[in-house]
PDB file of N, CA, C, O and CB in Angstrom:
ATOM      1  N   MET A   1     -15.777  16.567  -2.545  1.00  0.00           N
ATOM      2  CA  MET A   1     -15.593  15.581  -3.599  1.00  0.00           C
ATOM      3  C   MET A   1     -14.116  15.586  -3.986  1.00  0.00           C
ATOM      4  O   MET A   1     -13.544  16.647  -4.237  1.00  0.00           O
ATOM      5  CB  MET A   1     -16.512  15.884  -4.837  1.00  0.00           C
ATOM      6  N   SER A   2     -13.509  14.430  -4.035  1.00  0.00           N
ATOM      7  CA  SER A   2     -12.080  14.370  -4.327  1.00  0.00           C
ATOM      8  C   SER A   2     -11.786  14.390  -5.824  1.00  0.00           C
ATOM      9  O   SER A   2     -10.665  14.703  -6.225  1.00  0.00           O
ATOM     10  CB  SER A   2     -11.483  13.129  -3.710  1.00  0.00           C
ATOM     11  N   TYR A   3     -12.758  14.066  -6.644  1.00  0.00           N
ATOM     12  CA  TYR A   3     -12.574  14.103  -8.095  1.00  0.00           C
ATOM     13  C   TYR A   3     -13.602  15.032  -8.727  1.00  0.00           C
ATOM     14  O   TYR A   3     -14.715  15.185  -8.224  1.00  0.00           O
ATOM     15  CB  TYR A   3     -12.687  12.685  -8.700  1.00  0.00           C
ATOM     16  N   GLU A   4     -13.215  15.639  -9.817  1.00  0.00           N
ATOM     17  CA  GLU A   4     -14.116  16.468 -10.609  1.00  0.00           C
ATOM     18  C   GLU A   4     -14.230  15.793 -11.973  1.00  0.00           C
ATOM     19  O   GLU A   4     -13.219  15.560 -12.636  1.00  0.00           O
ATOM     20  CB  GLU A   4     -13.595  17.968 -10.731  1.00  0.00           C
ATOM     21  N   VAL A   5     -15.449  15.480 -12.392  1.00  0.00           N
ATOM     22  CA  VAL A   5     -15.686  14.800 -13.669  1.00  0.00           C
ATOM     23  C   VAL A   5     -16.527  15.721 -14.539  1.00  0.00           C
ATOM     24  O   VAL A   5     -17.670  16.040 -14.211  1.00  0.00           O
ATOM     25  CB  VAL A   5     -16.396  13.409 -13.464  1.00  0.00           C
ATOM     26  N   ILE A   6     -15.936  16.145 -15.660  1.00  0.00           N
ATOM     27  CA  ILE A   6     -16.611  17.077 -16.568  1.00  0.00           C
ATOM     28  C   ILE A   6     -16.842  16.370 -17.898  1.00  0.00           C
ATOM     29  O   ILE A   6     -15.909  15.842 -18.503  1.00  0.00           O
ATOM     30  CB  ILE A   6     -15.773  18.389 -16.768  1.00  0.00           C
ATOM     31  N   TYR A   7     -18.086  16.367 -18.342  1.00  0.00           N
ATOM     32  CA  TYR A   7     -18.480  15.726 -19.597  1.00  0.00           C
ATOM     33  C   TYR A   7     -18.731  16.796 -20.658  1.00  0.00           C
ATOM     34  O   TYR A   7     -19.447  17.767 -20.414  1.00  0.00           O
ATOM     35  CB  TYR A   7     -19.746  14.843 -19.397  1.00  0.00           C
ATOM     36  N   ALA A   8     -18.146  16.612 -21.819  1.00  0.00           N
ATOM     37  CA  ALA A   8     -18.349  17.478 -22.985  1.00  0.00           C
ATOM     38  C   ALA A   8     -18.022  18.954 -22.690  1.00  0.00           C
ATOM     39  O   ALA A   8     -18.612  19.858 -23.281  1.00  0.00           O
ATOM     40  CB  ALA A   8     -19.793  17.360 -23.469  1.00  0.00           C
ATOM     41  N   ASN A   9     -17.079  19.179 -21.773  1.00  0.00           N
ATOM     42  CA  ASN A   9     -16.680  20.542 -21.378  1.00  0.00           C
ATOM     43  C   ASN A   9     -17.866  21.392 -20.947  1.00  0.00           C
ATOM     44  O   ASN A   9     -17.819  22.619 -21.031  1.00  0.00           O
ATOM     45  CB  ASN A   9     -15.960  21.230 -22.528  1.00  0.00           C
ATOM     46  N   LYS A  10     -18.931  20.742 -20.484  1.00  0.00           N
ATOM     47  CA  LYS A  10     -20.167  21.465 -20.207  1.00  0.00           C
ATOM     48  C   LYS A  10     -20.879  20.991 -18.934  1.00  0.00           C
ATOM     49  O   LYS A  10     -21.441  21.805 -18.201  1.00  0.00           O
ATOM     50  CB  LYS A  10     -21.097  21.329 -21.379  1.00  0.00           C
ATOM     51  N   TYR A  11     -20.857  19.700 -18.674  1.00  0.00           N
ATOM     52  CA  TYR A  11     -21.641  19.129 -17.578  1.00  0.00           C
ATOM     53  C   TYR A  11     -20.729  18.597 -16.480  1.00  0.00           C
ATOM     54  O   TYR A  11     -19.832  17.796 -16.741  1.00  0.00           O
ATOM     55  CB  TYR A  11     -22.554  18.008 -18.095  1.00  0.00           C
ATOM     56  N   ASP A  12     -20.964  19.045 -15.255  1.00  0.00           N
ATOM     57  CA  ASP A  12     -20.219  18.547 -14.104  1.00  0.00           C
ATOM     58  C   ASP A  12     -20.971  17.339 -13.546  1.00  0.00           C
ATOM     59  O   ASP A  12     -22.054  17.483 -12.979  1.00  0.00           O
ATOM     60  CB  ASP A  12     -20.036  19.664 -13.011  1.00  0.00           C
ATOM     61  N   LEU A  13     -20.393  16.154 -13.710  1.00  0.00           N
ATOM     62  CA  LEU A  13     -21.025  14.918 -13.248  1.00  0.00           C
ATOM     63  C   LEU A  13     -20.509  14.481 -11.883  1.00  0.00           C
ATOM     64  O   LEU A  13     -20.851  13.393 -11.418  1.00  0.00           O
ATOM     65  CB  LEU A  13     -20.796  13.811 -14.256  1.00  0.00           C
ATOM     66  N   SER A  14     -19.708  15.293 -11.244  1.00  0.00           N
ATOM     67  CA  SER A  14     -19.043  14.917  -9.996  1.00  0.00           C
ATOM     68  C   SER A  14     -20.012  14.414  -8.927  1.00  0.00           C
ATOM     69  O   SER A  14     -19.715  13.438  -8.238  1.00  0.00           O
ATOM     70  CB  SER A  14     -18.272  16.096  -9.457  1.00  0.00           C
ATOM     71  N   GLU A  15     -21.142  15.052  -8.782  1.00  0.00           N
ATOM     72  CA  GLU A  15     -22.112  14.662  -7.751  1.00  0.00           C
ATOM     73  C   GLU A  15     -22.804  13.339  -8.076  1.00  0.00           C
ATOM     74  O   GLU A  15     -23.411  12.735  -7.192  1.00  0.00           O
ATOM     75  CB  GLU A  15     -23.157  15.757  -7.581  1.00  0.00           C
ATOM     76  N   LEU A  16     -22.727  12.877  -9.327  1.00  0.00           N
ATOM     77  CA  LEU A  16     -23.388  11.640  -9.737  1.00  0.00           C
ATOM     78  C   LEU A  16     -22.489  10.414  -9.628  1.00  0.00           C
ATOM     79  O   LEU A  16     -22.943   9.291  -9.849  1.00  0.00           O
ATOM     80  CB  LEU A  16     -23.879  11.772 -11.149  1.00  0.00           C
ATOM     81  N   ILE A  17     -21.218  10.621  -9.290  1.00  0.00           N
ATOM     82  CA  ILE A  17     -20.255   9.526  -9.229  1.00  0.00           C
ATOM     83  C   ILE A  17     -20.426   8.759  -7.921  1.00  0.00           C
ATOM     84  O   ILE A  17     -20.297   9.331  -6.839  1.00  0.00           O
ATOM     85  CB  ILE A  17     -18.809  10.058  -9.362  1.00  0.00           C
ATOM     86  N   GLU A  18     -20.721   7.446  -8.025  1.00  0.00           N
ATOM     87  CA  GLU A  18     -20.774   6.575  -6.848  1.00  0.00           C
ATOM     88  C   GLU A  18     -19.404   5.968  -6.577  1.00  0.00           C
ATOM     89  O   GLU A  18     -18.996   5.824  -5.425  1.00  0.00           O
ATOM     90  CB  GLU A  18     -21.823   5.460  -7.040  1.00  0.00           C
ATOM     91  N   ASP A  19     -18.694   5.612  -7.654  1.00  0.00           N
ATOM     92  CA  ASP A  19     -17.397   4.968  -7.527  1.00  0.00           C
ATOM     93  C   ASP A  19     -16.562   5.312  -8.751  1.00  0.00           C
ATOM     94  O   ASP A  19     -17.078   5.386  -9.866  1.00  0.00           O
ATOM     95  CB  ASP A  19     -17.545   3.428  -7.368  1.00  0.00           C
ATOM     96  N   ILE A  20     -15.266   5.522  -8.534  1.00  0.00           N
ATOM     97  CA  ILE A  20     -14.365   5.798  -9.647  1.00  0.00           C
ATOM     98  C   ILE A  20     -13.044   5.104  -9.356  1.00  0.00           C
ATOM     99  O   ILE A  20     -12.553   5.120  -8.227  1.00  0.00           O
ATOM    100  CB  ILE A  20     -14.163   7.342  -9.859  1.00  0.00           C
ATOM    101  N   SER A  21     -12.475   4.492 -10.391  1.00  0.00           N
ATOM    102  CA  SER A  21     -11.147   3.908 -10.249  1.00  0.00           C
ATOM    103  C   SER A  21     -10.326   4.305 -11.472  1.00  0.00           C
ATOM    104  O   SER A  21     -10.830   4.313 -12.596  1.00  0.00           O
ATOM    105  CB  SER A  21     -11.219   2.347 -10.094  1.00  0.00           C
ATOM    106  N   LEU A  22      -9.070   4.631 -11.242  1.00  0.00           N
ATOM    107  CA  LEU A  22      -8.152   5.020 -12.302  1.00  0.00           C
ATOM    108  C   LEU A  22      -7.089   3.946 -12.426  1.00  0.00           C
ATOM    109  O   LEU A  22      -6.531   3.496 -11.425  1.00  0.00           O
ATOM    110  CB  LEU A  22      -7.513   6.413 -12.020  1.00  0.00           C
ATOM    111  N   GLU A  23      -6.806   3.531 -13.664  1.00  0.00           N
ATOM    112  CA  GLU A  23      -5.867   2.437 -13.909  1.00  0.00           C
ATOM    113  C   GLU A  23      -4.883   2.826 -14.997  1.00  0.00           C
ATOM    114  O   GLU A  23      -5.275   3.334 -16.048  1.00  0.00           O
ATOM    115  CB  GLU A  23      -6.614   1.150 -14.300  1.00  0.00           C
ATOM    116  N   GLU A  24      -3.607   2.587 -14.741  1.00  0.00           N
ATOM    117  CA  GLU A  24      -2.557   2.873 -15.712  1.00  0.00           C
ATOM    118  C   GLU A  24      -2.056   1.542 -16.253  1.00  0.00           C
ATOM    119  O   GLU A  24      -1.907   0.578 -15.502  1.00  0.00           O
ATOM    120  CB  GLU A  24      -1.388   3.706 -15.073  1.00  0.00           C
ATOM    121  N   SER A  25      -1.796   1.489 -17.558  1.00  0.00           N
ATOM    122  CA  SER A  25      -1.306   0.273 -18.198  1.00  0.00           C
ATOM    123  C   SER A  25       0.136   0.467 -18.637  1.00  0.00           C
ATOM    124  O   SER A  25       0.455   1.436 -19.325  1.00  0.00           O
ATOM    125  CB  SER A  25      -2.189  -0.111 -19.401  1.00  0.00           C
ATOM    126  N   LEU A  26       1.006  -0.454 -18.239  1.00  0.00           N
ATOM    127  CA  LEU A  26       2.407  -0.380 -18.645  1.00  0.00           C
ATOM    128  C   LEU A  26       2.604  -0.852 -20.079  1.00  0.00           C
ATOM    129  O   LEU A  26       3.553  -0.434 -20.742  1.00  0.00           O
ATOM    130  CB  LEU A  26       3.270  -1.206 -17.705  1.00  0.00           C
ATOM    131  N   GLU A  27       1.716  -1.722 -20.568  1.00  0.00           N
ATOM    132  CA  GLU A  27       1.820  -2.222 -21.935  1.00  0.00           C
ATOM    133  C   GLU A  27       1.328  -1.228 -22.975  1.00  0.00           C
ATOM    134  O   GLU A  27       1.710  -1.301 -24.143  1.00  0.00           O
ATOM    135  CB  GLU A  27       1.050  -3.500 -22.065  1.00  0.00           C
ATOM    136  N   GLU A  28       0.492  -0.312 -22.556  1.00  0.00           N
ATOM    137  CA  GLU A  28      -0.088   0.670 -23.463  1.00  0.00           C
ATOM    138  C   GLU A  28       0.219   2.072 -22.949  1.00  0.00           C
ATOM    139  O   GLU A  28       0.500   2.262 -21.765  1.00  0.00           O
ATOM    140  CB  GLU A  28      -1.619   0.458 -23.606  1.00  0.00           C
ATOM    141  N   ILE A  29       0.164   3.028 -23.827  1.00  0.00           N
ATOM    142  CA  ILE A  29       0.264   4.421 -23.392  1.00  0.00           C
ATOM    143  C   ILE A  29      -1.164   4.858 -23.115  1.00  0.00           C
ATOM    144  O   ILE A  29      -1.792   5.550 -23.917  1.00  0.00           O
ATOM    145  CB  ILE A  29       0.979   5.355 -24.479  1.00  0.00           C
ATOM    146  N   ALA A  30      -1.658   4.437 -21.960  1.00  0.00           N
ATOM    147  CA  ALA A  30      -3.065   4.684 -21.666  1.00  0.00           C
ATOM    148  C   ALA A  30      -3.290   4.798 -20.166  1.00  0.00           C
ATOM    149  O   ALA A  30      -2.557   4.225 -19.360  1.00  0.00           O
ATOM    150  CB  ALA A  30      -3.939   3.573 -22.248  1.00  0.00           C
ATOM    151  N   TYR A  31      -4.307   5.542 -19.822  1.00  0.00           N
ATOM    152  CA  TYR A  31      -4.785   5.688 -18.454  1.00  0.00           C
ATOM    153  C   TYR A  31      -6.294   5.571 -18.560  1.00  0.00           C
ATOM    154  O   TYR A  31      -6.909   6.293 -19.344  1.00  0.00           O
ATOM    155  CB  TYR A  31      -4.324   7.067 -17.781  1.00  0.00           C
ATOM    156  N   ARG A  32      -6.896   4.695 -17.803  1.00  0.00           N
ATOM    157  CA  ARG A  32      -8.315   4.423 -17.955  1.00  0.00           C
ATOM    158  C   ARG A  32      -9.061   4.718 -16.660  1.00  0.00           C
ATOM    159  O   ARG A  32      -8.572   4.436 -15.566  1.00  0.00           O
ATOM    160  CB  ARG A  32      -8.538   2.971 -18.380  1.00  0.00           C
ATOM    161  N   ALA A  33     -10.230   5.280 -16.801  1.00  0.00           N
ATOM    162  CA  ALA A  33     -11.101   5.534 -15.653  1.00  0.00           C
ATOM    163  C   ALA A  33     -12.363   4.699 -15.811  1.00  0.00           C
ATOM    164  O   ALA A  33     -12.969   4.667 -16.882  1.00  0.00           O
ATOM    165  CB  ALA A  33     -11.449   7.054 -15.527  1.00  0.00           C
ATOM    166  N   SER A  34     -12.751   4.029 -14.743  1.00  0.00           N
ATOM    167  CA  SER A  34     -14.018   3.311 -14.695  1.00  0.00           C
ATOM    168  C   SER A  34     -14.875   4.011 -13.655  1.00  0.00           C
ATOM    169  O   SER A  34     -14.437   4.244 -12.529  1.00  0.00           O
ATOM    170  CB  SER A  34     -13.819   1.780 -14.355  1.00  0.00           C
ATOM    171  N   MET A  35     -16.111   4.348 -14.045  1.00  0.00           N
ATOM    172  CA  MET A  35     -16.990   5.096 -13.149  1.00  0.00           C
ATOM    173  C   MET A  35     -18.348   4.428 -13.033  1.00  0.00           C
ATOM    174  O   MET A  35     -18.873   3.875 -14.000  1.00  0.00           O
ATOM    175  CB  MET A  35     -17.154   6.532 -13.638  1.00  0.00           C
ATOM    176  N   LYS A  36     -18.901   4.490 -11.843  1.00  0.00           N
ATOM    177  CA  LYS A  36     -20.265   4.053 -11.596  1.00  0.00           C
ATOM    178  C   LYS A  36     -21.057   5.311 -11.300  1.00  0.00           C
ATOM    179  O   LYS A  36     -20.769   6.017 -10.334  1.00  0.00           O
ATOM    180  CB  LYS A  36     -20.355   3.004 -10.414  1.00  0.00           C
ATOM    181  N   LEU A  37     -22.055   5.594 -12.127  1.00  0.00           N
ATOM    182  CA  LEU A  37     -22.840   6.828 -12.026  1.00  0.00           C
ATOM    183  C   LEU A  37     -24.254   6.552 -11.541  1.00  0.00           C
ATOM    184  O   LEU A  37     -24.822   5.495 -11.816  1.00  0.00           O
ATOM    185  CB  LEU A  37     -22.885   7.540 -13.373  1.00  0.00           C
ATOM    186  N   VAL A  38     -24.810   7.503 -10.826  1.00  0.00           N
ATOM    187  CA  VAL A  38     -26.226   7.491 -10.484  1.00  0.00           C
ATOM    188  C   VAL A  38     -26.946   8.156 -11.650  1.00  0.00           C
ATOM    189  O   VAL A  38     -26.619   9.284 -12.019  1.00  0.00           O
ATOM    190  CB  VAL A  38     -26.515   8.230  -9.106  1.00  0.00           C
ATOM    191  N   VAL A  39     -27.910   7.475 -12.224  1.00  0.00           N
ATOM    192  CA  VAL A  39     -28.662   8.033 -13.349  1.00  0.00           C
ATOM    193  C   VAL A  39     -29.848   8.833 -12.801  1.00  0.00           C
ATOM    194  O   VAL A  39     -30.664   8.323 -12.034  1.00  0.00           O
ATOM    195  CB  VAL A  39     -29.152   6.901 -14.319  1.00  0.00           C
ATOM    196  N   THR A  40     -29.918  10.101 -13.217  1.00  0.00           N
ATOM    197  CA  THR A  40     -31.003  10.982 -12.804  1.00  0.00           C
ATOM    198  C   THR A  40     -31.751  11.455 -14.043  1.00  0.00           C
ATOM    199  O   THR A  40     -31.203  11.400 -15.144  1.00  0.00           O
ATOM    200  CB  THR A  40     -30.465  12.189 -11.985  1.00  0.00           C
ATOM    201  N   PRO A  41     -32.980  11.915 -13.891  1.00  0.00           N
ATOM    202  CA  PRO A  41     -33.750  12.362 -15.050  1.00  0.00           C
ATOM    203  C   PRO A  41     -33.103  13.528 -15.808  1.00  0.00           C
ATOM    204  O   PRO A  41     -33.293  13.658 -17.017  1.00  0.00           O
ATOM    205  CB  PRO A  41     -35.127  12.762 -14.607  1.00  0.00           C
ATOM    206  N   ASP A  42     -32.344  14.374 -15.108  1.00  0.00           N
ATOM    207  CA  ASP A  42     -31.745  15.530 -15.767  1.00  0.00           C
ATOM    208  C   ASP A  42     -30.303  15.272 -16.237  1.00  0.00           C
ATOM    209  O   ASP A  42     -29.631  16.193 -16.702  1.00  0.00           O
ATOM    210  CB  ASP A  42     -31.768  16.715 -14.826  1.00  0.00           C
ATOM    211  N   MET A  43     -29.839  14.047 -16.118  1.00  0.00           N
ATOM    212  CA  MET A  43     -28.480  13.712 -16.553  1.00  0.00           C
ATOM    213  C   MET A  43     -28.403  13.770 -18.079  1.00  0.00           C
ATOM    214  O   MET A  43     -29.299  13.273 -18.761  1.00  0.00           O
ATOM    215  CB  MET A  43     -28.063  12.301 -16.035  1.00  0.00           C
ATOM    216  N   PRO A  44     -27.336  14.375 -18.622  1.00  0.00           N
ATOM    217  CA  PRO A  44     -27.213  14.440 -20.080  1.00  0.00           C
ATOM    218  C   PRO A  44     -26.947  13.062 -20.680  1.00  0.00           C
ATOM    219  O   PRO A  44     -26.387  12.189 -20.017  1.00  0.00           O
ATOM    220  CB  PRO A  44     -26.093  15.403 -20.473  1.00  0.00           C
ATOM    221  N   MET A  45     -27.346  12.871 -21.924  1.00  0.00           N
ATOM    222  CA  MET A  45     -27.103  11.619 -22.628  1.00  0.00           C
ATOM    223  C   MET A  45     -25.607  11.521 -22.935  1.00  0.00           C
ATOM    224  O   MET A  45     -25.046  12.407 -23.579  1.00  0.00           O
ATOM    225  CB  MET A  45     -27.957  11.531 -23.940  1.00  0.00           C
ATOM    226  N   ILE A  46     -24.966  10.454 -22.478  1.00  0.00           N
ATOM    227  CA  ILE A  46     -23.543  10.255 -22.749  1.00  0.00           C
ATOM    228  C   ILE A  46     -23.420   9.460 -24.040  1.00  0.00           C
ATOM    229  O   ILE A  46     -23.944   8.352 -24.154  1.00  0.00           O
ATOM    230  CB  ILE A  46     -22.827   9.521 -21.562  1.00  0.00           C
ATOM    231  N   THR A  47     -22.723  10.040 -25.008  1.00  0.00           N
ATOM    232  CA  THR A  47     -22.594   9.416 -26.320  1.00  0.00           C
ATOM    233  C   THR A  47     -21.122   9.237 -26.679  1.00  0.00           C
ATOM    234  O   THR A  47     -20.276   9.989 -26.195  1.00  0.00           O
ATOM    235  CB  THR A  47     -23.310  10.257 -27.393  1.00  0.00           C
ATOM    236  N   PRO A  48     -20.801   8.254 -27.517  1.00  0.00           N
ATOM    237  CA  PRO A  48     -19.420   8.063 -27.954  1.00  0.00           C
ATOM    238  C   PRO A  48     -18.897   9.306 -28.667  1.00  0.00           C
ATOM    239  O   PRO A  48     -19.635   9.997 -29.369  1.00  0.00           O
ATOM    240  CB  PRO A  48     -19.315   6.841 -28.876  1.00  0.00           C
ATOM    241  N   GLY A  49     -17.617   9.571 -28.472  1.00  0.00           N
ATOM    242  CA  GLY A  49     -16.993  10.695 -29.156  1.00  0.00           C
ATOM    243  C   GLY A  49     -16.950  11.978 -28.343  1.00  0.00           C
ATOM    244  O   GLY A  49     -16.243  12.915 -28.714  1.00  0.00           O
ATOM    245  N   GLN A  50     -17.693  12.041 -27.241  1.00  0.00           N
ATOM    246  CA  GLN A  50     -17.662  13.223 -26.382  1.00  0.00           C
ATOM    247  C   GLN A  50     -16.525  13.091 -25.373  1.00  0.00           C
ATOM    248  O   GLN A  50     -16.183  11.985 -24.956  1.00  0.00           O
ATOM    249  CB  GLN A  50     -19.021  13.414 -25.654  1.00  0.00           C
ATOM    250  N   SER A  51     -15.951  14.208 -24.989  1.00  0.00           N
ATOM    251  CA  SER A  51     -14.827  14.177 -24.053  1.00  0.00           C
ATOM    252  C   SER A  51     -15.313  14.085 -22.606  1.00  0.00           C
ATOM    253  O   SER A  51     -16.364  14.612 -22.243  1.00  0.00           O
ATOM    254  CB  SER A  51     -13.949  15.423 -24.234  1.00  0.00           C
ATOM    255  N   ILE A  52     -14.514  13.402 -21.803  1.00  0.00           N
ATOM    256  CA  ILE A  52     -14.732  13.345 -20.362  1.00  0.00           C
ATOM    257  C   ILE A  52     -13.389  13.655 -19.717  1.00  0.00           C
ATOM    258  O   ILE A  52     -12.381  13.014 -20.013  1.00  0.00           O
ATOM    259  CB  ILE A  52     -15.301  11.935 -19.898  1.00  0.00           C
ATOM    260  N   ARG A  53     -13.387  14.641 -18.836  1.00  0.00           N
ATOM    261  CA  ARG A  53     -12.163  15.047 -18.146  1.00  0.00           C
ATOM    262  C   ARG A  53     -12.308  14.730 -16.666  1.00  0.00           C
ATOM    263  O   ARG A  53     -13.325  15.043 -16.047  1.00  0.00           O
ATOM    264  CB  ARG A  53     -11.867  16.564 -18.362  1.00  0.00           C
ATOM    265  N   VAL A  54     -11.270  14.100 -16.103  1.00  0.00           N
ATOM    266  CA  VAL A  54     -11.246  13.793 -14.678  1.00  0.00           C
ATOM    267  C   VAL A  54     -10.102  14.586 -14.058  1.00  0.00           C
ATOM    268  O   VAL A  54      -8.959  14.484 -14.502  1.00  0.00           O
ATOM    269  CB  VAL A  54     -11.081  12.248 -14.419  1.00  0.00           C
ATOM    270  N   ALA A  55     -10.405  15.368 -13.044  1.00  0.00           N
ATOM    271  CA  ALA A  55      -9.392  16.159 -12.350  1.00  0.00           C
ATOM    272  C   ALA A  55      -9.431  15.826 -10.868  1.00  0.00           C
ATOM    273  O   ALA A  55     -10.470  15.444 -10.329  1.00  0.00           O
ATOM    274  CB  ALA A  55      -9.614  17.679 -12.578  1.00  0.00           C
ATOM    275  N   GLY A  56      -8.301  15.973 -10.227  1.00  0.00           N
ATOM    276  CA  GLY A  56      -8.204  15.719  -8.797  1.00  0.00           C
ATOM    277  C   GLY A  56      -6.813  16.059  -8.319  1.00  0.00           C
ATOM    278  O   GLY A  56      -5.980  16.548  -9.082  1.00  0.00           O
ATOM    279  N   ILE A  57      -6.568  15.796  -7.050  1.00  0.00           N
ATOM    280  CA  ILE A  57      -5.242  16.050  -6.481  1.00  0.00           C
ATOM    281  C   ILE A  57      -4.474  14.737  -6.497  1.00  0.00           C
ATOM    282  O   ILE A  57      -4.861  13.789  -5.814  1.00  0.00           O
ATOM    283  CB  ILE A  57      -5.337  16.639  -5.022  1.00  0.00           C
ATOM    284  N   PRO A  58      -3.381  14.667  -7.272  1.00  0.00           N
ATOM    285  CA  PRO A  58      -2.619  13.422  -7.340  1.00  0.00           C
ATOM    286  C   PRO A  58      -1.934  13.107  -6.008  1.00  0.00           C
ATOM    287  O   PRO A  58      -1.698  14.004  -5.199  1.00  0.00           O
ATOM    288  CB  PRO A  58      -1.577  13.504  -8.455  1.00  0.00           C
ATOM    289  N   PHE A  59      -1.619  11.839  -5.789  1.00  0.00           N
ATOM    290  CA  PHE A  59      -0.946  11.414  -4.573  1.00  0.00           C
ATOM    291  C   PHE A  59       0.332  12.224  -4.376  1.00  0.00           C
ATOM    292  O   PHE A  59       1.168  12.309  -5.276  1.00  0.00           O
ATOM    293  CB  PHE A  59      -0.632   9.905  -4.623  1.00  0.00           C
ATOM    294  N   GLY A  60       0.473  12.802  -3.223  1.00  0.00           N
ATOM    295  CA  GLY A  60       1.646  13.602  -2.919  1.00  0.00           C
ATOM    296  C   GLY A  60       1.560  15.037  -3.409  1.00  0.00           C
ATOM    297  O   GLY A  60       2.454  15.836  -3.129  1.00  0.00           O
ATOM    298  N   GLY A  61       0.499  15.383  -4.138  1.00  0.00           N
ATOM    299  CA  GLY A  61       0.342  16.736  -4.657  1.00  0.00           C
ATOM    300  C   GLY A  61      -0.432  17.614  -3.703  1.00  0.00           C
ATOM    301  O   GLY A  61      -0.921  17.157  -2.670  1.00  0.00           O
ATOM    302  N   ASN A  62      -0.538  18.888  -4.064  1.00  0.00           N
ATOM    303  CA  ASN A  62      -1.295  19.803  -3.219  1.00  0.00           C
ATOM    304  C   ASN A  62      -2.230  20.697  -4.023  1.00  0.00           C
ATOM    305  O   ASN A  62      -2.842  21.615  -3.476  1.00  0.00           O
ATOM    306  CB  ASN A  62      -0.350  20.655  -2.411  1.00  0.00           C
ATOM    307  N   ARG A  63      -2.342  20.425  -5.338  1.00  0.00           N
ATOM    308  CA  ARG A  63      -3.288  21.210  -6.147  1.00  0.00           C
ATOM    309  C   ARG A  63      -3.971  20.303  -7.178  1.00  0.00           C
ATOM    310  O   ARG A  63      -3.427  19.277  -7.587  1.00  0.00           O
ATOM    311  CB  ARG A  63      -2.557  22.394  -6.862  1.00  0.00           C
ATOM    312  N   LYS A  64      -5.154  20.705  -7.576  1.00  0.00           N
ATOM    313  CA  LYS A  64      -5.949  19.926  -8.519  1.00  0.00           C
ATOM    314  C   LYS A  64      -5.326  19.981  -9.908  1.00  0.00           C
ATOM    315  O   LYS A  64      -4.927  21.050 -10.370  1.00  0.00           O
ATOM    316  CB  LYS A  64      -7.400  20.440  -8.561  1.00  0.00           C
ATOM    317  N   GLU A  65      -5.240  18.825 -10.579  1.00  0.00           N
ATOM    318  CA  GLU A  65      -4.695  18.695 -11.921  1.00  0.00           C
ATOM    319  C   GLU A  65      -5.585  17.759 -12.719  1.00  0.00           C
ATOM    320  O   GLU A  65      -6.354  16.983 -12.150  1.00  0.00           O
ATOM    321  CB  GLU A  65      -3.232  18.177 -11.887  1.00  0.00           C
ATOM    322  N   ASN A  66      -5.476  17.835 -14.052  1.00  0.00           N
ATOM    323  CA  ASN A  66      -6.150  16.863 -14.892  1.00  0.00           C
ATOM    324  C   ASN A  66      -5.470  15.511 -14.698  1.00  0.00           C
ATOM    325  O   ASN A  66      -4.261  15.384 -14.890  1.00  0.00           O
ATOM    326  CB  ASN A  66      -6.128  17.299 -16.388  1.00  0.00           C
ATOM    327  N   LEU A  67      -6.252  14.506 -14.318  1.00  0.00           N
ATOM    328  CA  LEU A  67      -5.732  13.166 -14.143  1.00  0.00           C
ATOM    329  C   LEU A  67      -6.002  12.312 -15.373  1.00  0.00           C
ATOM    330  O   LEU A  67      -5.209  11.438 -15.723  1.00  0.00           O
ATOM    331  CB  LEU A  67      -6.339  12.522 -12.910  1.00  0.00           C
ATOM    332  N   LEU A  68      -7.116  12.572 -16.015  1.00  0.00           N
ATOM    333  CA  LEU A  68      -7.487  11.884 -17.247  1.00  0.00           C
ATOM    334  C   LEU A  68      -7.861  12.957 -18.242  1.00  0.00           C
ATOM    335  O   LEU A  68      -8.896  13.609 -18.106  1.00  0.00           O
ATOM    336  CB  LEU A  68      -8.666  10.861 -17.028  1.00  0.00           C
ATOM    337  N   HIS A  69      -7.025  13.139 -19.235  1.00  0.00           N
ATOM    338  CA  HIS A  69      -7.262  14.183 -20.232  1.00  0.00           C
ATOM    339  C   HIS A  69      -8.425  13.769 -21.129  1.00  0.00           C
ATOM    340  O   HIS A  69      -8.686  12.580 -21.311  1.00  0.00           O
ATOM    341  CB  HIS A  69      -5.982  14.448 -21.078  1.00  0.00           C
ATOM    342  N   PRO A  70      -9.110  14.747 -21.680  1.00  0.00           N
ATOM    343  CA  PRO A  70     -10.275  14.429 -22.520  1.00  0.00           C
ATOM    344  C   PRO A  70      -9.954  13.386 -23.573  1.00  0.00           C
ATOM    345  O   PRO A  70      -8.939  13.469 -24.265  1.00  0.00           O
ATOM    346  CB  PRO A  70     -10.794  15.684 -23.194  1.00  0.00           C
ATOM    347  N   GLY A  71     -10.813  12.428 -23.681  1.00  0.00           N
ATOM    348  CA  GLY A  71     -10.605  11.374 -24.678  1.00  0.00           C
ATOM    349  C   GLY A  71     -11.847  10.557 -24.849  1.00  0.00           C
ATOM    350  O   GLY A  71     -11.865   9.620 -25.648  1.00  0.00           O
TER     351      GLY A  71
END
């Protein structure tokens, strides 16, 4: 898996990700991730206000880093 997605510092959702795209905005100080998840019976309830962290190896890098900080 090229990305690691952690929800609420507790649940690894990486295996449930079907598609992920990361977008940076020049007009805003923001980085946004859009994800398509497979919903399973044991998947935790995702609620507003909980953190989601996306980590991976950035282009040209050689080690895993946080790409989307909890927000």
